[in-house]
Every structure is written in structure tokens, then in C-alpha cells.
C-alpha positions in Angstrom: -188.1 -184.2 149.9 -189.9 -183.6 146.7 -188.6 -180.6 145.0 -191.5 -178.8 143.0 -191.7 -176.5 140.3 -191.0 -172.6 142.1 -189.1 -174.5 145.3 -185.7 -175.7 143.0 -183.8 -174.4 145.9 -185.3 -177.1 148.4 -185.6 -175.7 152.2 -183.4 -175.3 154.7 -183.9 -178.4 156.4 -183.2 -180.7 153.2 -179.7 -183.0 153.3 -177.8 -182.1 150.9 -177.9 -186.1 150.0 -181.9 -185.8 149.1 -180.9 -182.5 147.1 -178.5 -184.1 144.9 -180.5 -187.2 144.8 -183.4 -184.8 142.5 -181.2 -183.2 141.3 -180.9 -185.8 138.4 -184.8 -185.4 137.7 -184.7 -181.3 137.6 -183.7 -179.8 133.8 -181.6 -182.9 132.4 -178.8 -182.4 135.6 -179.1 -186.5 135.7 -177.3 -186.1 132.2 -173.9 -184.0 132.7 -170.9 -186.7 132.7 -168.5 -186.8 135.2 -165.3 -189.1 135.8 -165.5 -191.7 138.1 -162.4 -193.4 139.1 -161.3 -196.1 141.0 -158.1 -195.8 142.8 -156.6 -199.2 144.2 -153.4 -197.6 145.5 -150.6 -195.5 145.5 -146.8 -194.5 145.6 -144.5 -191.9 146.1 -141.5 -191.4 144.2 -138.3 -189.6 143.6 -138.3 -187.7 140.1 -135.2 -189.2 139.2 -137.2 -192.9 140.3 -139.8 -192.5 137.6 -137.6 -190.8 134.6 -135.7 -193.9 135.5 -138.8 -196.6 135.0 -138.5 -199.7 132.9 -140.8 -202.6 131.5 -140.6 -205.5 133.8 -140.2 -203.0 137.1 -142.4 -203.9 139.9 -143.6 -201.1 142.6 -145.4 -202.4 145.7 -148.2 -199.8 146.2 -149.5 -198.8 149.7 -152.2 -201.0 149.7 -152.8 -204.3 151.4 -154.8 -206.5 148.7 -157.5 -206.9 151.0 -158.1 -202.8 151.7 -161.1 -201.4 150.6 -160.0 -199.6 147.1 -161.0 -195.8 146.9 -163.9 -194.8 144.4 -163.8 -191.1 143.2 -165.9 -188.6 141.3 -163.9 -186.2 139.2 -160.9 -186.6 141.9 -163.4 -186.3 145.2 -163.5 -189.5 147.3 -166.9 -190.5 147.5 -167.1 -194.0 148.5 -165.7 -197.6 148.7 -165.3 -200.6 147.4 -163.9 -203.9 146.4 -162.8 -204.8 143.6 -164.6 -208.0 141.0 -164.7 -210.3 138.0 -167.6 -209.6 135.5 -167.0 -211.7 132.6 -163.3 -210.6 131.4 -163.5 -207.7 133.2 -163.1 -205.8 136.3 -165.8 -204.1 138.2 -166.7 -202.1 142.0 -169.0 -203.4 144.5 -169.5 -200.5 146.4 -168.9 -201.6 150.5 -169.1 -198.0 151.9 -170.5 -194.5 150.8 -169.2 -192.0 152.7 -171.1 -189.4 154.0 -172.1 -185.8 152.6 -170.8 -187.7 148.7 -174.1 -186.5 147.9 -174.5 -190.3 146.8 
């Protein structure tokens, strides 16, 4: 789909991902910052346990080491991936982009 001046809304048959992909070329939308976060796992704790946390404690997360991590944009799940090493930093290699995520 190509969005031309005068057709900024796209057509009713355009896929949401096509519209989202083209927003970056319209009026600087591509310069908008969003928060991208990688979620490795989680755990549910009682507030008393949180208040009693101390350095050195280990909490086991709800995900195995070989499971994909969640990729979130503004707290919304958009993809999954795997943790990789990039020099002396961590990175994430996308393995799945979720349908309807706009990516």
C-alpha cells in the first residue's frame, strides 16, 4: 500500500501492519519515541516477601532458560526473541513477530 497526499487514512482494505509501516514516512511519525522492553520472566510475591528482600537472595522466575523472551513496546507484547551477546552487551534476536502488532 502506498499512502499518497489526500489519502492519509489509507483504504478500508489496507492491513493494519501496512498502515503502521507507512506512518514512519508521514509527517515525522517515525521520530516518535516509544519504550521497548525485554521481559525475561516474572514471579508473584507477597508484599511481605518483597519488603523482606535482601542482597544475595535468588528468586526463580516463571520461565526456563531456553524459552523465548517477550518483546514489549509501551507495555504491549509485540514479539518474542532470544537473548544474544553483542560484544560486552546483551541484545535480543527476534524469532516471532505477533500478528496485529504493527511490526
